[in-house]
Backbone bond lengths (Angstrom), bond angles and torsions (degrees), N, CA, C in turn:
res aa  C-N    CA-C-N  psi(-1)  N-CA   C-N-CA  omega(-1)  CA-C   N-CA-C  phi
1 X - - - 1.448 - - 1.539 109.36 -
2 X 1.335 115.73 125.04 1.401 116.91 176.88 1.532 116.27 -92.41
3 X 1.331 123.72 174.29 1.470 119.97 -173.91 1.514 112.49 -61.41
4 X 1.323 118.60 -30.86 1.498 119.17 -179.74 1.463 108.33 -70.76
5 X 1.342 120.97 -42.00 1.453 123.31 178.39 1.538 114.98 -63.51
6 X 1.388 115.36 -38.31 1.394 121.11 174.95 1.520 112.84 -62.13
7 X 1.352 111.78 -43.46 1.518 115.91 178.09 1.572 111.88 -63.26
8 X 1.320 113.70 -39.62 1.450 118.56 175.47 1.528 113.66 -59.18
9 X 1.335 114.16 -43.16 1.429 120.95 -179.41 1.509 110.96 -62.97
10 X 1.321 117.22 -47.86 1.493 121.94 -178.05 1.532 108.19 -64.16
11 X 1.274 117.43 -39.52 1.461 120.09 -179.19 1.576 110.87 -63.44
12 X 1.347 114.60 -40.46 1.468 116.19 176.46 1.510 113.27 -68.50
13 X 1.359 116.67 -33.10 1.532 115.14 174.05 1.495 109.87 -66.43
14 X 1.383 117.79 -40.58 1.451 118.75 -179.97 1.538 112.90 -62.32
15 X 1.372 114.36 -36.90 1.468 117.93 179.89 1.510 114.37 -83.34
16 X 1.321 116.90 -1.73 1.459 118.42 176.83 1.566 113.66 84.49
17 X 1.345 116.14 7.96 1.482 117.30 -176.85 1.609 108.87 -88.14
18 X 1.279 117.58 -14.98 1.497 122.89 175.09 1.553 107.12 -130.97
19 X 1.284 117.38 134.80 1.474 121.70 179.35 1.518 109.88 -79.05
20 X 1.233 115.75 161.81 1.506 121.66 177.01 1.534 108.61 -59.60
21 X 1.348 116.72 -44.40 1.477 120.29 178.67 1.569 113.26 -58.44
22 X 1.321 114.71 -43.13 1.423 122.55 177.61 1.533 110.18 -61.81
23 X 1.315 116.58 -44.95 1.466 119.40 177.75 1.509 113.86 -64.56
24 X 1.317 115.01 -39.94 1.404 121.03 177.53 1.554 114.12 -61.64
25 X 1.290 115.47 -37.88 1.410 121.77 174.50 1.515 113.84 -62.55
26 X 1.334 114.99 -43.10 1.463 120.71 178.03 1.467 113.10 -62.40
27 X 1.427 114.84 -35.50 1.475 120.66 -174.49 1.545 109.17 -91.46
28 X 1.331 118.45 2.42 1.464 121.88 -169.47 1.583 110.93 -57.34
29 X 1.288 116.51 -40.26 1.508 119.08 -174.64 1.466 113.89 -85.06
30 X 1.342 117.24 6.65 1.427 117.50 177.83 1.589 108.66 -98.26
31 X 1.344 120.72 144.66 1.510 122.57 8.27 1.537 114.86 -86.49
32 X 1.380 117.07 -8.15 1.468 114.86 176.33 1.565 107.77 -152.40
33 X 1.326 115.09 162.12 1.448 123.60 179.52 1.518 109.19 -119.03
34 X 1.294 116.90 125.98 1.443 125.12 -177.63 1.531 109.93 -90.73
35 X 1.323 115.12 111.35 1.533 121.32 177.67 1.534 111.62 -96.74
36 X 1.344 115.63 1.08 1.472 120.51 -173.72 1.470 113.31 90.65
37 X 1.361 116.87 -58.24 1.485 118.65 -179.09 1.544 105.45 -96.36
38 X 1.251 123.56 -1.92 1.487 124.74 -178.60 1.534 110.36 -159.67
39 X 1.404 115.12 142.30 1.429 120.05 175.68 1.518 108.00 -113.58
40 X 1.331 114.76 108.44 1.489 122.00 -173.86 1.527 111.56 -82.45
41 X 1.350 111.82 127.33 1.451 118.15 -177.67 1.462 112.28 -87.54
42 X 1.371 118.62 87.98 1.454 118.98 -178.39 1.530 113.04 -84.21
43 X 1.348 117.47 5.24 1.436 124.27 176.47 1.460 113.00 -91.75
44 X 1.340 116.66 -11.27 1.474 120.66 -168.56 1.532 112.45 -67.76
45 X 1.281 117.52 -31.98 1.537 118.55 177.53 1.554 111.15 -66.21
46 X 1.269 117.53 -30.51 1.499 121.70 176.30 1.548 109.09 -71.94
47 X 1.305 116.25 -37.20 1.534 118.78 -177.91 1.533 109.83 -79.31
48 X 1.323 114.78 -42.11 1.468 115.93 -163.64 1.545 111.87 -121.25
49 X 1.348 117.59 -5.11 1.442 119.09 178.29 1.467 116.44 88.08
50 X 1.348 120.79 -2.22 1.398 123.97 179.31 1.549 110.15 -148.71
51 X 1.318 121.09 139.80 1.467 120.04 -178.02 1.545 113.98 -64.18
52 X 1.310 116.14 167.29 1.470 122.52 174.76 1.518 109.51 -57.47
53 X 1.270 115.44 134.79 1.453 124.87 176.07 1.455 112.45 -91.07
54 X 1.410 118.58 135.82 1.435 121.58 -176.44 1.611 109.40 -92.92
55 X 1.274 115.12 120.73 1.465 118.63 172.21 1.489 107.76 -91.06
56 X 1.367 117.77 116.70 1.525 120.40 -174.72 1.455 113.45 -79.84
57 X 1.353 120.20 -23.90 1.423 122.74 -178.63 1.513 111.57 -61.25
58 X 1.365 118.52 134.39 1.388 122.16 176.76 1.563 112.15 84.33
59 X 1.348 121.59 -0.09 1.401 124.57 175.26 1.494 112.66 -113.06
60 X 1.291 116.43 153.96 1.469 121.00 177.80 1.566 107.13 -81.38
61 X 1.350 113.59 165.05 1.453 118.61 179.31 1.483 110.34 -63.26
62 X 1.311 118.88 -42.55 1.460 123.62 -179.96 1.523 111.91 -60.88
63 X 1.352 116.24 -39.66 1.465 121.49 -179.56 1.576 109.46 -66.77
64 X 1.339 115.62 -44.99 1.458 119.99 177.57 1.490 112.06 -62.16
65 X 1.284 116.70 -42.53 1.521 121.70 179.66 1.495 110.69 -61.32
66 X 1.312 118.21 -44.78 1.478 123.65 -178.14 1.551 109.16 -66.02
67 X 1.358 117.12 -40.85 1.468 119.31 175.57 1.492 114.07 -65.59
68 X 1.375 113.88 -44.28 1.476 119.96 179.52 1.539 110.98 -60.55
69 X 1.325 114.85 -44.71 1.497 118.24 -174.50 1.537 109.23 -62.19
70 X 1.302 118.25 -34.74 1.463 123.06 179.67 1.574 108.49 -69.14
71 X 1.327 117.46 -46.60 1.395 119.34 -178.47 1.497 114.82 -67.11
72 X 1.328 118.31 -40.31 1.462 118.67 -173.94 1.535 109.60 -75.75
73 X 1.288 120.52 -12.43 1.510 121.94 170.86 1.443 111.89 -61.64
74 X 1.332 117.04 -22.73 1.468 121.92 -178.40 1.542 112.62 -78.10
75 X 1.306 115.11 -15.95 1.474 125.57 174.31 1.550 112.57 63.33
76 X 1.340 113.67 24.56 1.430 116.49 174.33 1.571 110.46 -106.07
77 X 1.357 119.59 -169.92 1.418 119.59 -179.85 1.489 112.38 -64.92
78 X 1.299 115.42 157.68 1.477 120.95 -177.16 1.535 110.77 -143.30
79 X 1.322 118.01 143.17 1.421 123.59 178.59 1.495 111.65 -143.12
80 X 1.386 115.26 123.49 1.464 120.84 173.86 1.499 109.07 -118.34
81 X 1.267 122.58 124.65 1.469 125.29 -172.26 1.563 106.54 -105.43
82 X 1.426 112.23 162.63 1.438 121.42 177.19 1.568 113.71 50.09
83 X 1.381 112.28 44.95 1.417 116.21 -177.19 1.559 106.36 -102.95
84 X 1.375 110.42 120.15 1.489 116.83 172.98 1.520 111.51 -74.62
85 X 1.384 119.71 165.50 1.413 120.72 -171.50 1.528 115.22 -53.89
86 X 1.344 119.69 -42.35 1.418 122.07 -179.06 1.482 112.71 -61.78
87 X 1.367 113.16 -42.17 1.535 118.94 177.99 1.418 108.48 -67.23
88 X 1.318 121.50 -42.11 1.499 123.83 -179.48 1.496 112.31 -59.74
89 X 1.327 114.13 -43.85 1.523 119.31 -179.92 1.532 109.24 -59.97
90 X 1.307 118.60 -43.76 1.440 124.11 177.52 1.492 114.75 -59.17
91 X 1.353 115.91 -39.44 1.436 123.86 -179.68 1.534 108.83 -71.65
92 X 1.324 116.88 -46.62 1.499 121.64 -176.52 1.502 112.75 -64.32
93 X 1.305 120.09 -23.85 1.476 124.31 179.12 1.573 109.02 -69.74
94 X 1.315 119.14 -19.05 1.393 122.44 -176.55 1.507 115.82 -83.25
95 X 1.349 115.68 -19.15 1.445 121.85 -174.96 1.479 110.69 -158.52
96 X 1.365 118.61 122.14 1.481 118.48 -178.04 1.491 113.80 -70.13
97 X 1.384 118.91 -8.22 1.435 120.36 174.80 1.501 113.39 -79.66
98 X 1.297 116.22 -14.71 1.529 118.73 -177.38 1.492 111.50 -69.83
99 X 1.364 112.37 142.67 1.415 119.27 178.28 1.561 110.41 -130.67
100 X 1.283 115.56 140.44 1.487 118.86 -177.98 1.495 110.23 -103.63
101 X 1.270 122.55 119.95 1.445 130.45 173.41 1.484 108.92 -97.54
102 X 1.300 116.55 96.55 1.510 124.09 -166.36 1.593 108.03 -67.28
103 X 1.324 117.91 -42.53 1.459 119.76 179.22 1.498 111.64 -60.27
104 X 1.339 113.41 -41.30 1.513 119.61 -176.06 1.582 110.94 -83.08
105 X 1.324 116.02 -18.52 1.448 123.25 -174.25 1.586 108.53 61.66
106 X 1.280 114.59 43.24 1.443 120.89 -175.68 1.542 110.15 -123.90
107 X 1.306 119.34 135.97 1.442 123.82 165.55 1.511 106.40 -107.52
108 X 1.347 112.82 129.98 1.478 119.68 -176.95 1.468 115.63 -135.29
109 X 1.293 116.61 146.31 1.464 123.72 164.99 1.528 109.06 -117.19
110 X 1.316 117.61 115.15 1.416 119.40 -175.02 1.599 110.27 -77.07
111 X 1.328 115.18 149.68 1.453 114.79 176.07 1.535 112.66 -62.47
112 X 1.302 117.03 146.90 1.492 119.08 178.10 1.518 111.11 -68.38
113 X 1.328 114.78 142.10 1.512 117.53 175.60 1.483 114.81 53.96
114 X 1.277 117.16 40.46 1.450 121.63 -178.81 1.474 112.80 -84.52
115 X 1.302 122.12 130.10 1.477 127.37 175.60 1.486 105.30 -102.80
116 X 1.333 119.42 114.78 1.450 121.81 -175.10 1.626 108.35 -66.83
117 X 1.349 113.61 145.52 1.419 123.48 -173.48 1.510 111.04 -104.90
118 X 1.340 117.66 146.33 1.337 123.33 166.77 1.452 118.55 55.61
119 X 1.387 120.67 -139.48 1.512 122.35 -175.24 1.535 106.07 -161.71
120 X 1.288 115.29 106.66 1.550 121.87 170.92 1.514 103.80 -106.15
121 X 1.299 116.19 138.00 1.492 122.43 173.38 1.493 105.70 -116.91
122 X 1.391 117.33 131.80 1.434 125.29 176.54 1.518 107.81 -107.32
123 X 1.297 117.74 122.32 1.457 122.85 -177.98 1.497 108.79 -120.22
124 X 1.402 113.97 133.86 1.463 119.13 176.53 1.500 106.74 -116.98
125 X 1.353 111.53 148.93 1.506 117.59 174.51 1.555 112.54 -74.39
126 X 1.373 115.32 -45.77 1.396 120.86 -175.73 1.521 111.91 -136.86
127 X 1.351 116.76 167.11 1.452 118.16 174.46 1.524 114.30 -62.75
128 X 1.321 118.45 -28.87 1.434 123.19 178.88 1.525 110.81 -66.27
129 X 1.319 117.95 -22.92 1.533 122.49 177.39 1.491 111.18 -83.90
130 X 1.292 122.96 -6.74 1.457 125.08 -170.29 1.556 110.32 -60.94
131 X 1.351 121.93 -42.69 1.486 117.04 -179.38 1.503 114.38 -55.36
132 X 1.323 117.03 -39.69 1.476 119.97 -179.73 1.555 110.29 -73.16
133 X 1.366 114.97 -35.80 1.433 119.16 178.05 1.532 109.55 -66.84
134 X 1.325 117.78 -38.44 1.431 120.58 179.65 1.517 111.85 -68.87
135 X 1.341 117.23 -37.09 1.452 118.15 173.77 1.536 109.53 -59.30
136 X 1.272 120.18 -39.90 1.489 121.55 -179.53 1.551 108.56 -67.59
137 X 1.333 115.52 -42.73 1.464 121.30 -174.82 1.502 111.14 -64.30
138 X 1.354 119.01 -50.66 1.410 120.99 -179.81 1.501 112.86 -64.57
139 X 1.320 116.31 -39.92 1.490 118.83 179.54 1.598 107.75 -58.16
140 X 1.286 116.66 -55.51 1.467 119.58 -176.67 1.527 110.69 -59.88
141 X 1.325 116.37 -37.52 1.517 122.53 -178.17 1.533 110.04 -65.24
142 X 1.339 117.84 -48.23 1.392 120.73 -177.29 1.551 112.27 -69.88
143 X 1.308 115.07 -31.12 1.531 118.12 172.44 1.468 114.29 -70.26
144 X 1.313 119.71 -15.14 1.446 121.40 172.71 1.495 118.29 126.16
145 X 1.328 118.29 0.02 1.441 120.33 179.49 1.518 116.11 -87.13
146 X 1.295 119.52 148.89 1.469 123.06 171.90 1.472 106.96 -79.63
147 X 1.287 119.19 120.82 1.485 122.49 -176.65 1.567 111.28 -121.97
148 X 1.321 112.18 141.27 1.480 118.77 173.56 1.559 107.21 -125.08
149 X 1.354 113.84 161.51 1.455 118.23 -178.29 1.525 112.19 -117.46
150 X 1.255 118.23 146.26 1.491 124.93 170.97 1.546 108.23 -140.20
151 X 1.315 114.32 94.19 1.448 120.55 -170.07 1.559 113.37 -104.38
152 X 1.362 112.82 155.26 1.426 121.94 173.47 1.571 112.19 60.10
153 X 1.321 114.57 54.82 1.531 122.25 -178.01 1.486 108.53 -127.49
154 X 1.340 121.55 39.62 1.470 126.29 -173.73 1.550 110.80 -70.46
155 X 1.291 114.30 169.35 1.449 121.13 -175.37 1.475 117.32 -68.89
156 X 1.330 116.05 -12.80 1.448 118.94 176.31 1.469 111.29 -69.32
157 X 1.317 119.67 -17.95 1.439 128.79 174.93 1.437 114.14 -140.52
158 X 1.384 113.87 61.80 1.468 122.17 -166.50 1.507 112.25 -58.52
159 X 1.395 118.12 -22.37 1.443 121.30 177.68 1.507 112.56 -57.22
160 X 1.364 116.18 -32.77 1.425 121.49 -179.31 1.550 113.26 -61.75
161 X 1.360 114.85 -34.00 1.402 120.73 175.78 1.567 112.95 -80.24
162 X 1.304 114.89 -46.52 1.483 119.89 -177.92 1.540 112.10 -63.27
163 X 1.316 114.04 -29.36 1.528 117.73 179.93 1.453 110.91 -73.29
164 X 1.293 121.88 -8.48 1.464 126.58 177.95 1.478 113.91 -129.05
165 X 1.325 115.65 28.93 1.436 120.53 -175.31 1.508 114.83 -65.13
166 X 1.347 118.04 -21.27 1.496 120.19 177.69 1.520 110.92 -60.57
167 X 1.378 114.24 -33.68 1.432 118.41 178.58 1.506 112.66 -65.09
168 X 1.269 114.58 -35.19 1.543 119.68 176.38 1.569 107.79 -63.99
169 X 1.385 117.58 -44.53 1.419 116.79 -172.16 1.585 110.73 -72.86
170 X 1.314 116.81 -17.08 1.503 116.61 -177.74 1.562 111.32 -83.79
171 X 1.348 117.61 -12.44 1.495 118.36 -171.75 1.510 110.09 -81.70
172 X 1.328 116.09 151.28 1.474 125.27 172.63 1.513 109.58 -85.18
173 X 1.343 117.00 -38.63 1.516 122.09 176.66 1.562 105.61 -141.22
174 X 1.361 114.67 144.58 1.462 119.65 -178.70 1.523 106.52 -125.29
175 X 1.287 115.44 128.62 1.488 125.61 167.60 1.454 110.22 -98.59
176 X 1.391 117.45 124.67 1.457 119.52 -178.64 1.513 106.63 -118.26
177 X 1.341 118.62 121.38 1.418 123.20 -176.74 1.498 108.34 -113.57
178 X 1.351 116.66 125.84 1.455 120.80 -176.15 1.519 112.26 -152.61
179 X 1.338 116.40 141.83 1.458 119.36 168.32 1.533 111.87 -108.60
180 X 1.333 115.92 -140.56 1.480 119.70 178.19 1.493 109.42 49.36
181 X 1.374 117.80 -122.37 1.445 119.99 -178.90 1.507 114.75 -82.15
182 X 1.347 118.55 -11.98 1.416 120.62 174.28 1.518 115.13 68.92
183 X 1.292 118.60 29.15 1.450 125.25 -173.43 1.528 112.68 -84.21
184 X 1.244 120.63 -24.23 1.462 122.03 -171.46 1.497 116.89 -59.75
185 X 1.322 122.47 -37.98 1.457 121.84 176.88 1.515 115.01 -61.16
186 X 1.342 116.95 -34.07 1.467 120.35 174.99 1.522 110.39 -65.31
187 X 1.332 117.93 -43.59 1.483 118.19 178.13 1.532 110.16 -63.51
188 X 1.354 117.35 -45.03 1.456 117.85 -178.02 1.537 109.45 -66.05
189 X 1.375 115.70 -43.48 1.448 118.20 -177.83 1.557 113.44 -61.62
190 X 1.381 117.69 -24.60 1.447 120.86 177.88 1.489 115.07 -81.35
191 X 1.408 114.70 -6.48 1.443 118.18 -174.12 1.556 111.68 -106.21
192 X 1.360 118.07 -25.03 1.424 119.82 -167.41 1.541 111.92 -117.10
193 X 1.353 111.37 164.79 1.515 118.93 -179.83 1.524 111.26 -95.74
194 X 1.287 119.26 -15.11 1.455 122.48 -173.91 1.512 113.01 -90.07
195 X 1.353 119.90 164.92 1.429 122.23 175.47 1.449 112.89 -61.59
196 X 1.351 118.93 140.20 1.455 126.44 178.87 1.484 106.76 -117.40
197 X 1.365 120.93 126.91 1.390 126.66 175.87 1.530 106.43 -108.64
198 X 1.333 115.76 115.67 1.441 121.54 -178.28 1.598 111.27 -95.24
199 X 1.267 115.55 135.09 1.542 122.12 178.83 1.495 107.66 -121.85
200 X 1.262 121.39 109.82 1.459 123.03 169.59 1.530 111.81 -72.43
201 X 1.331 118.99 139.47 1.448 119.75 172.07 1.539 109.91 -112.96
202 X 1.335 110.40 163.97 1.498 118.51 -179.27 1.521 113.25 -80.49
203 X 1.358 118.96 5.73 1.461 122.77 178.53 1.472 112.03 -75.79
204 X 1.332 118.70 134.62 1.474 123.03 -178.17 1.464 114.44 150.15
205 X 1.291 114.35 163.11 1.454 119.49 179.63 1.528 114.10 -76.50
206 X 1.318 117.77 -174.67 1.451 122.11 -167.03 1.500 117.31 -45.68
207 X 1.347 118.26 -51.73 1.449 120.35 -172.23 1.586 111.44 -78.85
208 X 1.288 114.17 3.52 1.540 115.15 174.69 1.497 110.35 -72.66
209 X 1.366 117.07 -16.94 1.494 121.00 178.17 1.515 113.04 53.48
210 X 1.332 118.18 43.95 1.463 120.16 177.29 1.486 116.02 65.60
211 X 1.316 114.73 29.03 1.530 120.31 176.12 1.525 109.79 101.03
212 X 1.350 121.08 -4.09 1.434 121.16 -178.49 1.547 110.99 -65.95
213 X 1.309 116.47 -37.91 1.520 116.75 179.72 1.505 108.72 -65.53
214 X 1.316 119.67 -43.04 1.483 119.66 179.08 1.530 110.05 -63.20
215 X 1.299 119.04 -37.77 1.424 123.78 -177.02 1.567 109.44 -63.49
216 X 1.357 113.69 -44.70 1.483 116.91 -179.49 1.480 114.04 -70.39
217 X 1.360 115.42 -32.93 1.501 119.56 175.55 1.491 109.00 -63.40
218 X 1.390 119.76 -43.97 1.431 122.89 -177.27 1.531 110.33 -68.21
219 X 1.355 117.07 -38.43 1.477 120.26 178.02 1.551 111.47 -63.61
220 X 1.316 114.07 -30.90 1.553 120.50 -177.37 1.545 107.63 -95.99
221 X 1.292 121.33 18.60 1.455 121.32 179.79 1.523 113.23 -53.30
222 X 1.297 119.29 137.04 1.429 121.43 175.68 1.540 112.29 -87.90
223 X 1.346 117.08 -9.03 1.444 121.78 179.17 1.532 111.35 -82.82
224 X 1.286 118.59 134.03 1.451 122.80 179.52 1.503 112.04 -74.55
225 X 1.334 118.69 148.37 1.442 123.25 177.20 1.455 114.32 79.33
226 X 1.287 121.33 28.26 1.457 122.14 179.74 1.546 107.13 -114.34
227 X 1.339 115.41 122.98 1.369 120.64 176.64 1.546 108.68 -108.58
228 X 1.364 117.30 153.65 1.401 123.14 -170.13 1.572 113.40 -122.54
229 X 1.306 115.58 127.95 1.461 120.91 172.59 1.520 113.55 -91.04
230 X 1.270 118.81 173.17 1.477 121.04 175.56 1.492 109.18 -73.32
231 X 1.338 112.77 169.45 1.514 119.08 -176.08 1.529 109.94 -65.70
232 X 1.343 113.97 128.40 1.472 123.53 178.12 1.455 113.28 69.60
233 X 1.286 122.47 12.93 1.453 124.88 -174.45 1.540 113.24 -88.50
234 X 1.329 114.57 65.42 1.482 118.25 179.32 1.463 110.00 -66.56
235 X 1.373 121.48 -34.84 1.460 120.06 179.77 1.527 111.23 -61.36
236 X 1.321 119.57 -47.65 1.429 120.73 176.91 1.510 114.65 -58.50
237 X 1.320 116.90 -37.40 1.422 121.13 179.11 1.525 110.96 -65.00
238 X 1.315 114.58 -45.24 1.496 120.79 -179.46 1.485 112.57 -63.74
239 X 1.335 115.75 -38.83 1.476 120.74 178.04 1.513 111.53 -67.18
240 X 1.299 118.21 -44.92 1.474 124.75 177.11 1.499 111.69 -60.35
241 X 1.337 114.78 -51.02 1.445 120.46 175.87 1.491 115.46 -53.00
242 X 1.302 116.10 -44.52 1.446 120.89 179.66 1.486 111.34 -61.75
243 X 1.317 115.51 -44.18 1.471 120.86 -177.57 1.566 110.71 -62.16
244 X 1.328 116.27 -45.27 1.476 122.09 178.66 1.536 108.65 -63.04
245 X 1.318 115.88 -45.41 1.420 122.40 -179.43 1.587 113.13 -60.49
246 X 1.265 111.18 -41.68 1.518 118.15 -178.96 1.551 111.90 -68.15
247 X 1.330 114.29 -32.96 1.453 118.91 176.65 1.530 112.52 -63.05
248 X 1.328 113.91 -34.22 1.485 117.65 -179.55 1.546 113.88 -78.69
249 X 1.311 117.44 -18.42 1.470 119.15 -173.55 1.485 113.92 -116.28
250 X 1.280 121.71 -9.10 1.453 122.87 -176.74 1.481 114.84 -51.66
251 X 1.278 115.70 -34.56 1.511 119.15 178.77 1.533 111.84 -74.50
252 X 1.347 116.93 -11.19 1.435 118.16 179.16 1.459 113.98 -100.90
253 X 1.310 118.17 -0.91 1.494 121.31 -173.86 1.539 110.49 -74.72
């Protein structure tokens, strides 16, 4: 239940359209629901504006199905990350609104009648970085941001980026996803006025150490205003980008 839904429920109680007993039943599973193997945080949308997100990695299909079934009863937005195809098929059978984004490995249910906010731009250095970039894009999009993509513009061919620099200048928040040497966020950070969220990926040859070299490069960026996520953490980048983006547009809603 999100803040708008809670306000609607309280208004209906006040107006006599919903009894106290009915309202109590709807609020019964807040702040959390104990499934035995998981405690579902149904209060999170009230605190943070978006429900708890399901990480599918490390869970069985039956566990994810049980968790998903509980969340979708709330009829709000839904996000399950790191979902492989078999897991995604099981989730999608539970609700016809569910959509699987295979590149992002995300199953999502978009909020009804959502008007996208602001402008988040997701930039990737190479095609190999697209899965992490897509995880960031879909996350920010489902949470409510307007998101655009600018992919395969790494520093090995910097003219590809500079030839589209106007798109960088138009964004309110930029997510830059890069593996290998991880240099692209510094380049972007040196060109724009908005916050830049850097995401290192584990893509690269031997001495990239599974993304560690890109991570260290980004942490040592000489450009101001660049924040760094953990390796391959597209979800975290999308969530942070949306929160920053929403701060800039809340007064315009």
